[in-house]
C-alpha positions in Angstrom: 116.7 103.7 63.9 117.0 107.3 62.8 119.7 108.1 65.4 121.6 104.9 64.8 121.5 101.7 66.8 118.8 99.0 67.1 115.6 98.5 69.0 116.4 95.1 70.6 119.3 93.9 72.6 121.1 95.0 75.8 122.3 98.2 74.1 119.4 99.7 72.3 117.1 102.8 72.2 114.3 100.6 73.5 115.5 100.8 77.1 115.8 104.6 77.6 112.6 105.2 75.6 110.5 102.6 77.4 112.0 103.3 80.8 111.3 107.0 80.2 107.7 106.5 79.2 107.1 104.0 82.0 108.5 106.1 84.8 106.8 109.2 83.4 103.4 107.5 83.4 104.0 106.2 86.9 105.0 109.7 88.2 101.9 111.3 86.6 99.7 108.5 88.1 101.1 109.1 91.5 100.5 112.8 91.2 96.8 112.1 90.3 96.5 109.5 93.2 98.0 112.1 95.6 95.2 114.5 94.7 92.7 111.9 96.0 94.5 111.5 99.4 94.7 113.6 102.6 97.9 115.6 102.3 100.8 115.5 104.8 103.2 118.2 105.6 106.2 116.3 104.2 104.5 115.2 101.0 106.4 117.7 98.8 109.7 116.3 99.9 108.6 112.7 99.4 107.3 113.4 95.9 110.5 115.4 95.1 112.7 112.5 96.2 110.7 110.1 94.0 110.9 112.3 91.0 114.7 112.9 91.4 115.3 109.1 91.8 113.4 108.0 88.7 114.8 110.9 86.7 118.3 109.9 87.7 117.5 106.3 86.9 116.4 107.1 83.3 119.3 109.5 83.0 121.9 106.7 83.8 120.2 104.3 81.4 120.3 106.9 78.7 124.0 107.6 79.5 124.9 104.0 79.1 123.1 103.9 75.7 125.0 106.9 74.7 128.2 105.2 75.7 127.2 102.1 73.8 127.3 99.7 76.7 124.6 97.7 78.6 122.9 99.7 81.4 121.9 96.6 83.5 124.0 93.7 84.8 127.1 95.5 83.5 130.2 95.2 85.7 132.8 95.3 82.9 134.5 98.4 84.4 134.5 100.2 87.7 132.4 103.0 86.2 129.9 100.5 84.8 129.7 98.7 88.2 129.1 102.0 89.9 126.3 103.0 87.5 124.6 99.6 87.9 124.8 99.8 91.7 123.6 103.4 91.7 120.5 102.4 89.6 119.7 99.7 92.2 119.9 102.3 95.0 117.7 104.8 93.0 115.0 102.2 92.2 115.0 101.1 95.9 114.4 104.7 96.9 111.5 104.9 94.4 110.1 101.6 95.7 110.0 102.9 99.3 107.9 105.9 98.1 105.7 103.6 96.1 105.1 101.4 99.2 104.2 104.5 101.2 101.7 105.5 98.6 100.2 102.0 98.4 99.7 101.9 102.2 98.1 105.4 102.1 95.8 104.4 99.2 94.0 102.0 101.6 93.1 105.0 103.8 90.2 107.3 102.8 90.3 108.4 99.2 88.3 111.2 97.5 86.9 108.8 94.8 84.0 106.6 93.9 83.9 103.0 95.2 85.0 101.6 91.8 87.8 104.1 91.5 89.0 103.4 95.0 89.2 99.7 94.1 91.0 100.6 90.9 93.6 102.7 92.7 94.3 100.3 95.5 94.5 97.3 93.2 96.7 99.1 90.8 99.1 100.2 93.5 99.2 96.6 94.9 100.1 95.3 91.4 102.8 98.0 91.2 104.4 96.8 94.4 104.2 93.2 93.2 106.0 94.3 90.0 108.7 95.9 92.1 109.2 92.6 94.1 109.4 90.7 90.8 111.9 93.2 89.6 114.2 92.5 92.5 113.9 88.8 91.9 114.8 89.3 88.3 117.8 91.5 89.3 119.1 88.8 91.6 118.7 86.1 89.0 120.3 88.3 86.4 123.4 88.9 88.5 123.7 85.2 89.2 123.4 84.5 85.4 126.2 87.0 84.7 128.4 85.3 87.2 128.1 82.0 85.4 128.3 83.5 82.0 124.6 83.1 81.0 122.0 85.5 79.6 120.6 87.6 82.4 117.3 88.2 80.6 116.4 84.5 80.4 115.1 82.2 83.1 115.7 78.5 82.4 115.6 77.5 78.8 113.3 80.3 77.4 111.6 82.1 80.3 111.4 85.9 79.6 112.4 87.5 82.8 110.7 90.9 82.1 107.3 89.3 81.1 105.7 89.2 84.6 107.5 92.4 85.7 106.2 94.5 82.8 102.7 92.9 83.0 101.9 94.2 86.5 103.6 97.5 86.4 101.0 99.5 84.5 97.8 98.2 86.2 97.8 101.6 88.0 97.0 103.3 84.7 94.8 100.6 83.2 92.3 100.2 86.1 91.5 103.9 86.6 91.2 104.4 82.8 88.7 101.6 82.6 86.6 103.2 85.5 86.7 106.5 83.7 85.5 105.0 80.4 82.7 103.0 82.1 81.6 106.2 83.7 81.6 108.0 80.4 79.5 105.4 78.7 77.0 105.5 81.6 77.6 102.1 83.2 75.9 102.2 86.7 78.2 102.4 89.7 77.4 99.0 91.1 78.2 97.4 87.7 81.4 99.4 87.4 82.6 98.1 90.8 81.7 94.5 89.8 83.5 95.0 86.5 86.6 96.3 88.3 86.5 93.3 90.6 86.5 91.0 87.6 89.4 92.9 86.0 91.5 92.7 89.1 90.9 88.9 89.3 91.7 88.6 85.6 94.9 90.6 86.0 95.9 88.4 88.9 95.2 85.3 86.8 97.2 86.7 83.9 100.1 87.5 86.2 99.9 84.0 87.5 100.1 82.7 83.9 103.2 84.9 83.2 104.9 83.7 86.4 104.2 80.1 85.5 105.6 80.5 82.0 108.7 82.5 83.1 109.8 80.6 86.1 109.3 77.2 84.5 111.6 78.3 81.7 108.9 78.5 79.0 108.5 81.2 76.4 105.3 83.3 76.4 103.5 81.0 73.9 104.9 77.6 74.9 101.9 76.6 76.9 100.8 73.3 78.5 97.6 72.4 80.4 98.5 74.3 83.5 99.3 77.5 81.8 96.3 77.2 79.5 94.2 76.8 82.6 95.5 80.1 84.0 95.0 81.9 80.7 91.5 80.5 80.4 90.6 81.8 83.8 91.8 85.2 82.7 89.5 85.2 79.7 86.6 83.8 81.7 86.6 86.8 84.0 87.0 89.3 81.2 84.1 87.9 79.2 81.3 89.5 81.3 83.3 92.8 81.5 83.6 92.9 77.7 79.9 92.0 77.2 78.7 94.7 79.6 81.0 97.3 78.0 79.9 96.4 74.5 76.2 96.7 75.5 76.9 100.1 77.2 78.7 101.4 74.1 75.9 100.2 71.9 73.3 102.0 74.1 75.3 105.3 74.0 75.7 105.0 70.2 71.9 104.5 69.8 71.2 107.5 72.0 73.6 109.6 70.0 72.2 108.5 66.6 68.7 109.1 67.9 69.6 112.6 69.0 71.2 113.3 65.6 68.2 112.1 63.7 65.7 113.9 66.0 67.7 117.1 65.8 66.1 120.0 67.6 65.0 122.8 65.3 66.9 126.1 65.6 65.0 128.6 67.7 65.1 132.4 66.9 64.2 134.9 69.5 
């Protein structure tokens, strides 16, 4: 790394960078979702609290990287214990705001039916990710108490796998809706596509949970995990096919317009 230090491990630049990007994307997404909701008089305060909480969270993670010590599951000193506990409080505050936004997303939204489904499903997955994060945190602290690796579940389960998988559905789903709209996929088809994507994400999340909590690495699969992964691919196949056909149609239209080319008119 240009600034010194590695990318992997409990003390690395990966954590402050990825946490900064992830929380920044989440904050921007919530701001966009807020524009689709009916406003409330205390919204500015709620959004401000959320931004301060996640900014402080990333700041503490960066501080620990600067100090050269782990940011999570670190109770080596009183200061480290205070930082770890403070991060838990901050992320809990942010989670309460996320839950509030999730519940509000199921009320009227100024969006098309497919985008409403994308927003509501994305927020639901974000809450699921938060719950998984708390489970991982409790497991990690238990691992620390018995002198084991807090990032591993069982023999080789990657604790952050299911947590990281679900957290950014709130960006993925709306982006897909926007792209389908741009390539002129009809509304009814966009909604069906999004339904398939939500089911596929749920299946993939199930796959990640199976692998992780059975102590298996991401690619150490058996018949059960292969079944969950196959279900994911099965629901994505029609979505991919429809998207490819739509892209092909748009490209043909574009090529046809370029070839036809209107002659310049002079007045």
